[in-house]
C-alpha positions as CSV (number, residue, x, y, z in Angstrom):
1,M,-18.3,-6.8,44.5
2,S,-21.1,-4.4,43.9
3,I,-22.5,-3.4,40.5
4,E,-20.9,0.1,40.9
5,V,-17.4,-1.4,41.2
6,I,-17.9,-3.6,38.1
7,I,-19.2,-0.7,36.1
8,F,-16.2,1.4,37.3
9,Y,-13.7,-1.3,36.2
10,L,-15.4,-1.6,32.8
11,L,-15.3,2.1,32.3
12,L,-11.6,2.2,33.4
13,I,-10.6,-0.5,30.9
14,D,-12.6,1.3,28.2
15,S,-11.1,4.7,28.9
16,I,-7.5,3.3,29.0
17,G,-8.2,1.6,25.7
18,A,-9.5,4.8,24.2
19,N,-6.5,6.7,25.4
20,L,-4.1,4.1,24.0
21,M,-5.9,4.3,20.6
22,S,-6.0,8.1,20.4
23,W,-2.4,8.6,21.6
24,G,-1.0,5.6,19.9
25,G,-2.2,6.3,16.3
26,G,-5.3,4.1,16.1
27,R,-7.6,7.0,15.2
28,K,-7.6,6.3,11.5
29,W,-8.6,2.7,12.1
30,Y,-11.4,3.9,14.4
31,Q,-12.7,6.4,12.0
32,K,-12.6,3.9,9.1
33,N,-14.4,1.0,10.9
34,F,-16.8,3.0,13.1
35,R,-17.8,5.9,10.8
36,I,-21.1,6.8,12.4
37,I,-19.9,6.5,16.0
38,S,-16.7,8.4,15.3
39,R,-18.8,11.4,14.2
40,Y,-20.4,11.7,17.6
41,F,-17.6,10.3,19.8
42,P,-14.3,11.4,18.2
43,A,-11.1,9.7,19.3
44,T,-9.2,12.9,19.9
45,K,-6.5,13.2,22.6
46,G,-8.5,15.9,24.5
47,W,-11.8,14.0,24.7
48,T,-10.2,10.7,25.6
49,T,-8.0,12.3,28.3
50,Y,-11.1,14.0,29.7
51,Y,-12.9,10.7,29.7
52,L,-10.0,9.1,31.7
53,V,-10.0,11.9,34.2
54,L,-13.7,11.5,34.8
55,V,-13.4,7.8,35.3
56,I,-10.5,8.3,37.8
57,F,-12.7,10.9,39.6
58,I,-15.4,8.3,39.9
59,G,-12.8,5.8,41.2
60,I,-11.7,8.3,43.9
61,I,-15.3,8.8,45.0
62,L,-15.8,5.0,45.2
63,Y,-12.6,4.6,47.1
64,K,-13.5,7.3,49.6
65,N,-16.9,5.6,50.2
66,N,-15.1,2.3,50.8
67,A,-16.6,0.6,47.8
68,L,-13.2,-0.3,46.2
Protein backbone atom coordinates (compact mmCIF):
# COMPACT_ATOMS: atom_id res chain seq x y z
CA MET A 1 0.00 0.00 0.00
CA SER A 2 1.33 3.40 -0.92
CA ILE A 3 1.29 6.50 1.24
CA GLU A 4 -1.36 8.08 -1.00
CA VAL A 5 -3.77 5.23 -0.35
CA ILE A 6 -3.17 5.38 3.40
CA ILE A 7 -3.81 9.12 3.41
CA PHE A 8 -6.95 8.60 1.32
CA TYR A 9 -8.36 6.05 3.77
CA LEU A 10 -7.59 8.32 6.74
CA LEU A 11 -9.35 11.22 5.01
CA LEU A 12 -12.28 8.99 4.11
CA ILE A 13 -12.73 7.88 7.72
CA ASP A 14 -12.43 11.49 8.89
CA SER A 15 -14.94 12.82 6.36
CA ILE A 16 -17.46 10.08 7.17
CA GLY A 17 -17.06 10.85 10.88
CA ALA A 18 -17.52 14.56 10.25
CA ASN A 19 -20.69 13.88 8.28
CA LEU A 20 -22.07 11.61 10.96
CA MET A 21 -21.41 14.30 13.54
CA SER A 22 -22.94 17.14 11.54
CA TRP A 23 -25.99 15.21 10.34
CA GLY A 24 -26.43 13.26 13.57
CA GLY A 25 -26.55 16.12 16.05
CA GLY A 26 -23.01 16.18 17.44
CA ARG A 27 -22.38 19.80 16.43
CA LYS A 28 -23.01 21.19 19.92
CA TRP A 29 -20.53 18.77 21.45
CA TYR A 30 -17.97 19.71 18.78
CA GLN A 31 -18.44 23.44 19.36
CA LYS A 32 -18.27 23.00 23.13
CA ASN A 33 -15.12 20.86 23.22
CA PHE A 34 -13.22 22.35 20.26
CA ARG A 35 -14.05 26.06 20.49
CA ILE A 36 -11.07 27.44 18.59
CA ILE A 37 -11.13 24.80 15.84
CA SER A 38 -14.90 25.10 15.40
CA ARG A 39 -14.51 28.80 14.54
CA TYR A 40 -12.33 28.00 11.54
CA PHE A 41 -13.75 24.58 10.61
CA PRO A 42 -17.48 24.65 11.33
CA ALA A 43 -19.31 21.33 11.50
CA THR A 44 -22.16 22.35 9.23
CA LYS A 45 -23.94 20.01 6.88
CA GLY A 46 -22.80 21.87 3.78
CA TRP A 47 -19.10 21.95 4.60
CA THR A 48 -18.90 18.34 5.74
CA THR A 49 -20.79 17.13 2.66
CA TYR A 50 -18.43 19.13 0.45
CA TYR A 51 -15.48 17.55 2.29
CA LEU A 52 -16.86 14.05 1.68
CA VAL A 53 -17.43 14.78 -2.01
CA LEU A 54 -13.83 15.99 -2.38
CA VAL A 55 -12.47 12.88 -0.67
CA ILE A 56 -14.58 10.64 -2.90
CA PHE A 57 -13.27 12.55 -5.91
CA ILE A 58 -9.71 11.84 -4.75
CA GLY A 59 -10.66 8.18 -4.39
CA ILE A 60 -11.98 8.10 -7.96
CA ILE A 61 -8.72 9.59 -9.21
CA LEU A 62 -6.69 7.01 -7.26
CA TYR A 63 -8.91 4.20 -8.58
CA LYS A 64 -8.53 5.32 -12.18
CA ASN A 65 -4.76 5.39 -11.73
CA ASN A 66 -4.86 1.84 -10.33
CA ALA A 67 -3.64 2.92 -6.91
CA LEU A 68 -6.59 1.43 -5.01
